[in-house]
Structures are given as structure tokens and as C-alpha cells.
C-alpha positions as CSV (number, residue, x, y, z in Angstrom):
1,X,-38.9,112.4,-114.1
2,X,-41.3,109.6,-114.4
3,X,-40.6,106.8,-115.9
4,X,-44.5,105.7,-117.1
5,X,-46.2,107.7,-119.7
6,X,-48.0,109.4,-116.5
7,X,-46.8,113.1,-117.2
8,X,-47.3,112.7,-120.9
9,X,-50.9,111.6,-120.8
10,X,-51.0,114.4,-118.2
11,X,-50.5,117.1,-120.6
12,X,-52.3,115.1,-123.4
13,X,-55.7,114.6,-121.6
14,X,-55.6,118.3,-120.5
15,X,-54.9,119.8,-124.0
16,X,-57.9,117.9,-125.6
17,X,-60.1,119.2,-122.3
18,X,-59.5,122.1,-123.4
19,X,-59.7,122.0,-126.7
20,X,-63.4,121.0,-126.7
21,X,-66.2,123.4,-127.2
22,X,-69.8,123.6,-128.3
23,X,-68.5,126.7,-130.5
24,X,-66.5,123.9,-132.8
25,X,-69.5,122.2,-133.4
26,X,-72.1,124.5,-134.5
27,X,-74.0,123.2,-136.8
28,X,-77.1,124.2,-139.7
29,X,-80.2,123.7,-138.5
30,X,-82.6,124.7,-135.8
31,X,-80.9,125.0,-132.1
32,X,-84.4,122.8,-131.0
33,X,-83.1,119.7,-132.9
34,X,-79.4,119.7,-132.1
35,X,-80.5,119.8,-128.3
36,X,-83.0,117.0,-128.9
37,X,-80.5,114.8,-130.8
38,X,-77.7,115.3,-127.7
39,X,-80.4,114.5,-125.5
40,X,-81.5,111.3,-127.5
41,X,-77.3,110.6,-127.7
42,X,-77.4,110.9,-123.6
43,X,-80.1,108.8,-122.9
44,X,-79.3,106.1,-125.0
45,X,-76.4,106.1,-123.6
46,X,-76.4,106.2,-120.0
47,X,-79.5,103.5,-120.6
48,X,-77.2,100.2,-119.8
49,X,-76.5,101.8,-116.9
50,X,-79.2,102.4,-114.2
51,X,-77.5,105.4,-111.8
52,X,-76.5,107.5,-114.6
53,X,-79.7,106.6,-116.9
54,X,-81.5,108.2,-113.4
55,X,-79.5,110.9,-112.7
56,X,-79.8,112.4,-116.8
57,X,-83.4,112.3,-116.9
58,X,-83.8,113.8,-113.2
59,X,-81.4,116.7,-114.4
60,X,-83.5,117.0,-117.7
61,X,-80.7,115.3,-119.9
62,X,-78.6,118.4,-119.2
63,X,-74.9,118.8,-119.9
64,X,-72.3,118.6,-117.0
65,X,-69.6,118.4,-119.0
66,X,-69.5,119.3,-122.5
67,X,-70.8,122.8,-122.6
68,X,-69.0,126.0,-124.4
69,X,-68.7,127.5,-121.3
70,X,-65.6,128.3,-118.7
71,X,-67.0,126.0,-116.1
72,X,-67.8,123.0,-118.5
73,X,-64.1,123.9,-119.4
74,X,-63.0,123.8,-116.2
75,X,-64.8,120.7,-115.0
76,X,-63.4,118.6,-118.3
77,X,-59.9,119.6,-117.3
78,X,-60.5,119.0,-113.5
79,X,-61.7,115.1,-114.6
80,X,-58.7,114.9,-116.8
81,X,-56.2,116.3,-114.6
82,X,-57.5,114.3,-111.2
83,X,-57.7,110.4,-113.9
84,X,-53.8,111.7,-114.8
85,X,-52.8,111.9,-111.3
86,X,-54.7,109.0,-110.3
87,X,-51.4,106.6,-110.7
88,X,-50.0,108.8,-106.6
89,X,-52.9,107.3,-105.6
90,X,-51.7,103.8,-106.4
91,X,-54.9,103.3,-108.8
92,X,-55.0,103.2,-112.3
93,X,-55.0,105.6,-114.8
94,X,-56.1,103.2,-117.9
95,X,-59.0,101.9,-115.5
96,X,-60.5,105.2,-116.2
97,X,-60.0,105.7,-120.1
98,X,-58.5,108.5,-121.1
99,X,-56.7,108.1,-124.2
100,X,-61.0,106.9,-125.4
101,X,-62.2,110.2,-123.6
102,X,-59.5,112.4,-125.6
103,X,-60.5,110.5,-129.1
104,X,-64.0,111.5,-128.2
105,X,-63.2,115.3,-127.5
106,X,-61.0,115.6,-130.3
107,X,-63.5,114.0,-133.6
108,X,-66.8,114.9,-132.5
109,X,-68.6,116.6,-135.1
110,X,-72.2,116.6,-133.8
111,X,-75.2,116.9,-131.2
112,X,-75.0,113.5,-131.3
113,X,-71.3,113.1,-131.0
114,X,-71.3,115.5,-128.0
115,X,-73.3,113.3,-126.3
116,X,-71.3,110.1,-126.8
117,X,-69.4,112.5,-125.2
118,X,-71.2,113.6,-122.1
119,X,-72.2,109.9,-121.1
120,X,-68.1,108.4,-121.3
121,X,-67.1,111.7,-119.1
122,X,-69.9,110.8,-117.0
123,X,-69.0,107.2,-117.1
124,X,-65.4,107.3,-116.5
125,X,-65.7,110.1,-113.4
126,X,-68.2,107.7,-111.8
127,X,-65.7,104.8,-111.3
128,X,-62.9,107.3,-110.6
129,X,-64.8,108.8,-107.5
130,X,-65.8,105.9,-106.3
131,X,-61.9,104.9,-106.7
132,X,-60.4,107.6,-104.9
133,X,-62.9,107.5,-101.6
134,X,-64.1,104.2,-101.6
135,X,-61.5,101.6,-103.0
136,X,-61.8,99.7,-106.0
137,X,-62.1,96.8,-105.3
138,X,-64.9,94.9,-103.8
139,X,-62.8,92.8,-101.1
140,X,-65.4,90.4,-99.4
141,X,-64.6,88.8,-103.5
142,X,-61.1,88.9,-102.7
143,X,-60.9,87.0,-98.9
144,X,-64.1,85.9,-97.0
145,X,-62.7,87.2,-94.3
146,X,-62.6,90.4,-94.9
147,X,-66.7,91.3,-93.9
148,X,-66.2,95.2,-93.8
149,X,-69.1,97.2,-94.7
150,X,-67.5,100.0,-97.3
151,X,-69.5,103.0,-96.5
152,X,-70.5,103.5,-100.5
153,X,-72.2,106.4,-101.5
154,X,-75.2,106.6,-104.5
155,X,-73.4,107.1,-107.9
156,X,-75.4,110.2,-108.6
157,X,-74.4,111.8,-105.4
158,X,-71.0,111.9,-106.5
159,X,-72.5,114.0,-109.8
160,X,-75.3,116.5,-107.9
161,X,-71.9,117.3,-105.5
162,X,-69.5,118.0,-108.4
163,X,-72.1,120.4,-110.0
164,X,-71.9,122.4,-106.3
165,X,-68.7,122.4,-106.2
166,X,-65.3,123.4,-107.5
167,X,-64.3,121.3,-109.9
168,X,-60.5,120.6,-108.3
169,X,-61.9,120.9,-105.0
170,X,-63.8,118.3,-105.6
171,X,-61.2,115.9,-106.2
172,X,-59.5,116.8,-103.7
173,X,-62.3,115.9,-101.3
174,X,-62.3,112.4,-102.5
175,X,-59.4,110.6,-100.6
176,X,-59.6,109.2,-97.1
177,X,-58.5,112.6,-95.2
178,X,-56.4,110.2,-92.6
179,X,-53.0,111.5,-90.7
180,X,-52.5,107.3,-91.8
181,X,-53.6,107.9,-95.6
182,X,-51.3,111.2,-96.4
183,X,-48.2,109.0,-94.4
184,X,-48.6,106.2,-96.6
185,X,-49.0,108.4,-100.0
186,X,-45.1,110.1,-98.2
187,X,-44.0,106.9,-98.0
188,X,-45.4,105.5,-101.8
189,X,-42.9,108.6,-103.3
190,X,-40.5,108.0,-100.8
191,X,-39.9,104.0,-102.2
192,X,-40.8,104.6,-105.8
193,X,-37.9,107.1,-106.0
194,X,-36.0,104.5,-103.8
195,X,-36.9,102.1,-106.8
196,X,-35.7,104.0,-109.7
197,X,-32.6,104.7,-108.2
198,X,-32.3,100.8,-108.5
199,X,-33.5,99.7,-104.7
200,X,-31.6,98.8,-101.7
201,X,-28.4,97.8,-103.0
202,X,-27.3,93.6,-102.4
203,X,-28.7,91.5,-100.6
204,X,-27.4,90.4,-97.3
205,X,-25.4,87.1,-99.2
206,X,-25.3,85.2,-95.5
207,X,-28.2,83.1,-93.5
208,X,-27.5,85.2,-90.5
209,X,-25.0,87.4,-88.6
210,X,-24.0,88.4,-85.2
211,X,-22.8,91.9,-83.6
212,X,-18.9,91.5,-83.9
213,X,-18.6,90.0,-87.5
214,X,-16.9,91.3,-90.4
215,X,-16.0,91.0,-94.2
216,X,-18.5,91.3,-97.1
217,X,-21.6,90.4,-95.7
218,X,-21.4,92.7,-92.5
219,X,-20.7,95.6,-95.6
220,X,-24.2,94.9,-96.9
221,X,-25.9,94.5,-94.4
222,X,-24.6,97.8,-93.6
223,X,-25.1,99.3,-97.0
224,X,-28.7,97.9,-96.9
225,X,-29.7,99.7,-93.9
226,X,-28.1,102.6,-94.8
227,X,-30.0,103.3,-97.7
228,X,-33.1,102.5,-95.8
229,X,-32.5,105.3,-93.6
230,X,-32.0,103.0,-90.7
231,X,-28.1,103.8,-90.4
232,X,-25.7,106.6,-91.6
233,X,-23.4,106.1,-94.3
234,X,-19.7,104.8,-93.3
235,X,-16.7,103.1,-94.0
236,X,-17.7,100.1,-91.3
237,X,-16.8,96.5,-91.9
238,X,-17.5,95.8,-88.4
239,X,-20.9,94.4,-86.9
240,X,-20.4,97.2,-84.7
241,X,-22.1,98.9,-81.5
242,X,-23.9,101.7,-84.3
243,X,-24.9,98.4,-87.0
244,X,-26.4,97.2,-83.9
245,X,-28.8,99.5,-83.0
246,X,-29.8,100.0,-86.5
247,X,-30.3,96.0,-86.6
248,X,-32.4,96.7,-83.5
249,X,-34.8,100.0,-84.8
250,X,-35.3,97.8,-88.2
251,X,-36.3,94.9,-85.6
252,X,-39.1,96.9,-84.2
253,X,-40.2,98.6,-87.2
254,X,-40.8,95.0,-88.7
255,X,-42.4,93.4,-85.3
256,X,-39.5,91.1,-85.0
257,X,-37.7,90.7,-81.8
258,X,-35.5,93.8,-81.4
259,X,-32.4,92.0,-79.9
260,X,-30.1,93.6,-82.5
261,X,-28.7,90.2,-83.4
262,X,-29.1,89.6,-87.4
263,X,-30.8,86.3,-87.3
264,X,-32.1,84.2,-89.7
265,X,-35.6,85.9,-89.7
266,X,-33.8,89.5,-89.6
267,X,-32.2,88.7,-92.7
268,X,-34.9,87.6,-94.2
269,X,-36.6,90.7,-93.8
270,X,-33.9,92.7,-95.0
271,X,-33.7,90.8,-97.6
272,X,-36.6,92.2,-99.3
273,X,-36.8,93.7,-102.1
274,X,-38.2,97.8,-102.0
275,X,-41.3,95.8,-104.4
276,X,-43.0,94.1,-101.6
277,X,-43.0,97.2,-99.8
278,X,-44.0,99.5,-102.3
279,X,-47.2,96.2,-102.8
280,X,-47.7,96.6,-98.7
281,X,-47.7,100.4,-99.2
282,X,-50.1,100.2,-101.9
283,X,-52.4,98.0,-100.8
284,X,-52.5,99.6,-97.3
285,X,-53.6,102.6,-99.4
286,X,-56.7,100.7,-100.7
287,X,-57.7,99.4,-96.7
288,X,-57.5,103.1,-96.1
289,X,-60.3,103.9,-99.0
290,X,-62.2,100.7,-97.6
291,X,-62.2,102.5,-94.3
292,X,-63.2,105.9,-95.0
293,X,-65.9,106.9,-92.7
294,X,-65.2,108.8,-89.1
295,X,-63.7,106.3,-86.4
296,X,-64.7,108.2,-83.1
297,X,-62.9,110.3,-81.6
298,X,-62.3,107.5,-79.4
299,X,-62.0,104.5,-80.9
300,X,-60.5,101.0,-80.2
301,X,-57.9,99.5,-83.3
302,X,-57.2,95.7,-83.4
303,X,-54.1,95.0,-86.2
304,X,-54.3,91.4,-86.9
305,X,-51.1,91.6,-88.6
306,X,-49.3,93.4,-86.0
307,X,-51.3,91.0,-83.1
308,X,-52.5,94.3,-80.9
309,X,-55.3,96.3,-79.6
310,X,-55.2,100.2,-79.2
311,X,-57.3,102.4,-77.9
312,X,-57.1,106.1,-79.8
313,X,-58.1,109.1,-78.9
314,X,-58.3,112.4,-81.4
315,X,-55.9,110.3,-83.4
316,X,-53.1,109.4,-80.7
317,X,-52.6,106.2,-79.0
318,X,-53.4,106.5,-75.0
319,X,-53.5,102.8,-74.5
320,X,-51.9,99.6,-76.0
321,X,-51.3,96.2,-75.0
322,X,-50.3,92.6,-77.2
323,X,-53.2,90.5,-78.4
324,X,-53.7,86.9,-79.5
325,X,-56.3,86.7,-82.9
326,X,-57.5,83.8,-84.3
327,X,-55.3,80.8,-86.0
328,X,-54.4,80.7,-89.8
329,X,-57.4,77.6,-90.4
330,X,-60.4,77.6,-92.3
331,X,-63.6,78.9,-89.8
332,X,-60.4,80.5,-87.3
333,X,-59.1,83.3,-89.1
334,X,-59.9,86.6,-87.2
335,X,-62.8,88.6,-89.6
336,X,-62.1,92.5,-90.3
337,X,-65.1,94.6,-89.2
338,X,-66.2,98.1,-87.8
339,X,-68.7,97.2,-84.7
340,X,-69.1,99.4,-81.6
341,X,-68.3,98.4,-78.1
342,X,-71.6,98.4,-76.0
343,X,-70.6,96.8,-73.0
344,X,-68.1,94.6,-70.4
345,X,-69.0,91.1,-69.5
346,X,-66.7,90.8,-65.9
347,X,-66.9,87.3,-64.5
348,X,-68.3,85.8,-67.8
349,X,-69.7,81.9,-68.4
350,X,-68.2,80.7,-71.6
351,X,-71.3,79.8,-74.0
352,X,-69.0,77.5,-76.2
353,X,-70.0,78.1,-79.9
354,X,-71.6,75.0,-81.3
355,X,-69.0,74.9,-84.1
356,X,-66.2,73.7,-81.2
357,X,-69.1,71.9,-79.0
358,X,-69.4,69.5,-82.2
359,X,-66.0,69.7,-83.9
360,X,-63.6,69.8,-81.0
361,X,-65.7,68.4,-77.7
362,X,-68.3,65.7,-78.7
363,X,-65.6,63.7,-80.3
364,X,-63.3,64.0,-76.3
365,X,-66.7,62.7,-75.0
366,X,-67.7,60.0,-77.2
367,X,-64.1,58.7,-76.0
368,X,-64.7,59.2,-73.0
369,X,-67.6,60.9,-71.2
370,X,-65.7,62.4,-68.1
371,X,-63.5,64.7,-70.6
372,X,-63.6,68.4,-70.8
373,X,-64.9,68.1,-67.1
374,X,-64.4,72.1,-66.5
375,X,-67.7,72.2,-69.0
376,X,-71.0,72.1,-67.8
377,X,-74.2,70.7,-70.3
378,X,-77.6,72.2,-71.1
379,X,-81.0,71.0,-72.3
380,X,-82.7,72.9,-74.7
381,X,-84.7,74.2,-71.5
382,X,-82.4,75.4,-70.6
383,X,-81.5,73.1,-67.7
384,X,-78.3,71.2,-66.8
385,X,-78.4,67.7,-67.3
386,X,-75.9,65.0,-65.9
387,X,-73.3,63.2,-68.4
388,X,-73.6,60.0,-66.1
389,X,-76.6,58.4,-67.9
390,X,-75.9,60.3,-71.6
391,X,-74.2,58.1,-74.3
392,X,-72.4,60.4,-77.0
393,X,-72.0,57.8,-79.2
394,X,-75.8,58.5,-80.6
395,X,-75.0,62.1,-81.7
396,X,-73.2,63.8,-84.1
397,X,-72.7,67.2,-85.4
398,X,-76.1,67.1,-86.2
399,X,-78.1,65.9,-83.9
400,X,-76.4,66.6,-80.7
401,X,-79.3,68.2,-78.7
402,X,-76.6,69.9,-75.5
403,X,-75.1,73.2,-75.2
404,X,-71.8,73.7,-73.1
405,X,-70.9,76.4,-70.6
406,X,-68.2,76.7,-68.1
407,X,-69.1,78.6,-65.7
408,X,-67.0,81.8,-64.2
409,X,-63.7,81.2,-62.5
410,X,-59.9,81.7,-63.5
411,X,-59.7,79.4,-65.2
412,X,-62.1,80.3,-68.2
413,X,-61.4,80.2,-71.4
414,X,-62.9,83.8,-71.5
415,X,-60.6,84.9,-68.6
416,X,-62.8,87.4,-65.5
417,X,-63.3,89.6,-68.5
418,X,-65.1,90.3,-72.1
419,X,-65.6,93.6,-74.2
420,X,-68.7,93.3,-76.6
421,X,-69.3,94.9,-79.7
422,X,-73.1,92.3,-80.4
423,X,-72.3,91.4,-84.3
424,X,-73.2,88.3,-85.8
425,X,-69.2,86.9,-86.5
426,X,-69.7,86.0,-82.2
427,X,-66.3,87.9,-82.2
428,X,-64.8,89.7,-79.0
429,X,-62.2,90.8,-77.3
430,X,-61.4,89.1,-73.6
431,X,-58.9,88.0,-71.3
432,X,-57.2,84.7,-71.7
433,X,-55.9,82.1,-68.6
434,X,-53.6,81.0,-71.2
435,X,-50.7,83.8,-70.9
436,X,-47.6,82.4,-71.7
437,X,-48.9,82.9,-75.7
438,X,-48.3,86.2,-75.0
439,X,-45.1,85.4,-75.3
440,X,-44.8,84.7,-78.7
441,X,-43.5,86.6,-81.7
442,X,-46.4,85.7,-83.9
443,X,-49.5,85.1,-81.9
444,X,-52.1,83.3,-84.1
445,X,-53.9,80.7,-81.6
446,X,-57.3,81.7,-81.2
447,X,-61.2,80.8,-83.0
448,X,-61.4,84.0,-83.8
449,X,-62.1,86.6,-80.9
450,X,-59.0,89.0,-79.8
451,X,-57.3,88.0,-76.8
452,X,-55.8,91.1,-74.9
453,X,-52.4,90.1,-72.9
454,X,-53.7,93.5,-70.1
455,X,-57.5,93.0,-69.9
456,X,-58.0,94.8,-66.8
457,X,-56.1,97.9,-67.7
458,X,-58.0,97.7,-71.4
459,X,-61.1,97.9,-68.6
460,X,-59.5,100.3,-66.6
461,X,-59.5,102.7,-69.5
462,X,-62.4,102.6,-70.9
463,X,-63.7,102.4,-67.9
464,X,-62.3,105.9,-66.8
465,X,-64.7,107.6,-68.9
466,X,-67.6,107.1,-66.2
467,X,-65.8,105.9,-63.1
468,X,-64.1,108.2,-60.6
469,X,-62.1,105.0,-59.4
470,X,-62.5,102.6,-62.4
471,X,-60.1,100.0,-60.9
472,X,-62.1,100.4,-57.5
473,X,-65.0,99.7,-59.6
474,X,-64.3,96.8,-62.1
475,X,-62.6,95.0,-58.9
476,X,-65.8,95.4,-57.1
477,X,-67.7,93.5,-59.3
478,X,-64.7,91.2,-60.2
479,X,-64.8,90.1,-56.4
480,X,-68.5,89.2,-56.4
481,X,-67.8,86.1,-58.6
482,X,-71.0,86.8,-60.1
483,X,-71.2,87.5,-64.2
484,X,-72.3,90.8,-64.0
485,X,-72.2,92.9,-67.5
486,X,-71.4,96.9,-67.0
487,X,-72.8,98.9,-69.2
488,X,-70.2,101.9,-71.5
489,X,-72.4,104.9,-70.9
490,X,-70.5,106.0,-74.5
491,X,-70.5,103.4,-77.1
492,X,-66.9,102.9,-78.5
493,X,-66.1,102.0,-82.4
494,X,-64.2,99.1,-82.6
495,X,-62.0,98.6,-85.7
496,X,-60.8,95.2,-86.3
497,X,-57.7,96.6,-89.3
498,X,-55.1,93.9,-91.1
499,X,-52.4,96.2,-92.5
500,X,-49.3,94.4,-93.5
501,X,-47.9,98.1,-93.3
502,X,-49.1,101.2,-91.2
503,X,-47.7,104.3,-89.9
504,X,-47.1,106.2,-87.0
505,X,-46.8,109.7,-86.1
506,X,-43.5,109.9,-85.4
507,X,-40.7,107.5,-86.6
508,X,-40.7,104.8,-89.3
509,X,-43.5,103.4,-90.9
510,X,-43.8,99.3,-90.0
511,X,-44.1,96.2,-91.7
512,X,-45.2,93.0,-91.2
513,X,-46.0,89.5,-91.8
514,X,-48.8,88.9,-94.4
515,X,-50.5,86.0,-91.5
516,X,-53.4,85.4,-93.5
517,X,-52.0,85.9,-97.0
518,X,-55.5,88.5,-97.5
519,X,-52.9,91.0,-98.8
520,X,-51.3,88.9,-101.3
521,X,-54.5,87.7,-102.8
522,X,-55.5,92.0,-102.5
523,X,-52.3,92.9,-104.2
524,X,-53.3,89.8,-107.1
525,X,-56.7,91.9,-107.9
526,X,-55.6,95.2,-108.0
527,X,-53.1,94.2,-110.6
528,X,-55.3,92.5,-112.6
529,X,-57.7,95.8,-112.5
530,X,-54.4,97.4,-114.3
531,X,-52.0,98.7,-110.8
532,X,-48.5,98.1,-111.2
533,X,-45.3,99.7,-109.1
534,X,-43.8,102.5,-110.9
535,X,-40.4,103.7,-110.6
536,X,-39.6,107.2,-110.2
537,X,-36.4,109.4,-110.6
538,X,-35.1,112.2,-109.4
């Protein structure tokens, strides 16, 4: 039984949708006059919405919802049922005005009344259809780092397709069909039931625990791990081997070092409430709707919060490597977007971005003209210039006339290979000489680009589709020492995403820290739009 009013809404809206029929509004007078009054009401009601007005004008103001026949009744019921069930997708039913639609249907007495019902149902339909398919929020308005192009559909296309479809099948076809979305929905249901059962029990009242410990804090830890599904029920009050294994499994699912010891970071994550995890799931579902498009049979997935890059083939992870992402500073956070990888650049030259050149290296060279000696200066004509006769103190961020470049070498900031998907954000994947950073658990150190721990293996995996011996081919180019582009015969889609909750085909749902605070801002926006957590009993 739901603790919200969702079932009540469900029953009442279906009843209201069923009783509205034109037979009940058979008024005296000419049929033509009634049709004209209906059409005028539709035209007036739709006038403030250009897309809706255009649809009805092109459709000769014919009814979509308010006819007397069974097909119209089926459409009404399908819409009201979809509104009632929108909460299962983490959407707020009230956003689609079910109470107002019910009131309008129940009080309709004239053709003009029907015209108003017609328009308001279409208005609610369009909002619901878009929200279910491509999300209720505009991501760029939430955070400037979310520069993803959302695959929005033209409003009229929803109504046109709806008229040609089975009404219930149409609504079923709107949400993402990815395995990820289905698994997120299952986790949402599981957490709602856990919330309805009172959560995961008392928090572990301790800063840290080590294997071998015993007592009340261990019991609290044991009980929470049990309720979370990481440990079978037992009466043990000792931090034994089984509990250590359960802690390791929890750590692995939360991006922590899986050492089996419940240190401060692990206890903090274990003590997080169900509500926080549920909010992360609902944000992830909204994010999945923003990406509701074909990903590519083969694609590259970079999850910024997981500090990882993967190659996905037919929905299976075929390659994975650790990654370093942008620092949590203004202008250096890695953005979120999708593009296509076109080529590899082996032995790359690093063309220092102007922002880095004038903010970081110019001040160094003003203090010491020989600073950053690994970089070469080039004038506007592309000619290398000597530092010997340059007074760097004459220049500032606005008038600095030189480009800085680092030639190919193992010490190049880009390492020995970069992976290009040309984009206006100047973001790409690349090697790095700073290998030690990959041993850190939190890896936000770059200026925005994505550094890979295993770039050579990544290159072999990409080239395997076009080279019989990708490793030998790669090293034959690398050994020349020359900057060389290697074109991918088939472009590979690249998706830079940000998920604090994500799933696996098998195993527990994964949770990560909100490293840039983006999901917190999305959740605040969702709550302001009417989304709330719900508890389910049974």
C-alpha cells in the first residue's frame, strides 16, 4: 500500500476519464453551431502555445480526446493512467494537473466546455510525454557544466504519433529502453519499500571499526549491512571474516578502497540514509532521460564521478581503465556531453590552451623568463621565437601574443597518445606522465580533459577493429617519434556522463560521491518542480 495518494488519484482519474462522453452534451440547436463553438474554444485555448495552436490548426481543430467513441475514451484513460503512474518514473503527478482535468471533465456541459477540456488534456499530454522521454528539467539551466544536447522532439510529433498508436503502448514507449533505466527503476522500488519499512536501522555510533572489534557498534554495523543486502542475518557481535567480506563488498559498490576495514569514510557512507540513495537514483533516472537516444553498438562511456572510462560493446563492458578528471574549480570541471571519436594522435604536441598559458605560465615567465622551459613559444605566423629578447612583463592576459607548445616526448603533458573527438570545449582523452595520480581514490586533478591510466591498451582496443595486430601497428607509429594522426575507420560515440548512482548487469547498484555538487543541484530543482520521495509498504 502506498503511503502517498497515488492510488486514490489513479482510481479517480480513470473514473472521470470514463464518464466524459459527447452523448451527455447533446445540446439543442444545429450540429454545425456546436462544432463551430467547440473549434473556437480549441483555437482560443491553444492560442498561447504556438506548437499546440499549429497542431490543431493543421488538424482542422478535430478532437483528440473529447469524442464520444471508444477510441476517444481509450485515449483519455491512457493519459490519466500515465499521469497516475508517472510517480514510478520519479515524476510528480501534480505537474500534469490531474485534479484540474478531472474537474473540467466532470463539469463539461457545452461544446465550449469540451473545447477547453480538449486543449488542457493536450497541454498535460505534451508536458508528460516530453518529461517521460527526455526529462523534466533543462540541464544547462541547472549547471553550466552540463552542456549535453538533449534529443528533444517537436511537440506536434507527439500528438501525431499518439493518434497513430495504441494509446497505452504509446506511453509505454516513451521512457528510455536502456537496461540502465530498467535497473534504476527496480532500485527505486526497492529503496521505496525499504523506506516504508523504516530504513536501514540505527546508524553505527562510531567513527571507525576494525576487524576483530566487538560490541554494540559492531551490532549496529552488522544490522545495517544486513538490511542493505550485503550480509546474511546472524547473531554475531564480532567483526569477523564474514563481516569483513560484507564491508569489502559495500566498499566496492561505493567507490571506496575495498580493504574490509570500516574506516571513517566507510562508516560515513554506511550511515547515509535511504533517502539520500533514493534521491541519487531518481536523479540518475532524470539523467538517463536526457540521454534517451541510441548510444552506439560500440561506444565509450566516461563516468566522471567514478573516475573511469569504459568501452561498451553491445551493452557489455569490454574494456575499463581508471581516469583522472577536471579539478573541482571554476573553469576546470569536466563538462558532460556526447560526441564521436574520430582519430588518435600518437606522439602529440601539446598546444597549451590560452587560459592556461596566460593564467599559469605567463606569471611564471614574468618572474623568471626561463621558467617552463619545456614549452616553446610561437608567434602569430607560427614561427618559433626565442625567449632571450622577450620582456614578459610587457604583457598581460589580454595582449600576450604568443602560443605555447610542448613538442612530443614521454614527458609531454598529453603523454604519448591522445584520443580526439573534436568539440568546442577542447576536451579529449589522453595519456599522462603523472602516473601516480591513478593510485588516488578521488582523481580530480586535470584542467578538464580526461587522463587515462592505460592509454596504450585503450588504443589497442580501438584499433583492433581495423588492424590485424593493433599493438604492433600502434608501436610502429609510436617509435617514429613523429606526431601522427591515425584515423578511426568507424567513428566511435563518446559519452561523458556524471552519475552518482549507476547499475551493473549483475551485482549491486553502485553509488559515488557528488564530486562537483551537480546532482545536489539537480535534486533541488526536481524538488522545486514537485518531485518528492515516497515510502511504500508491503
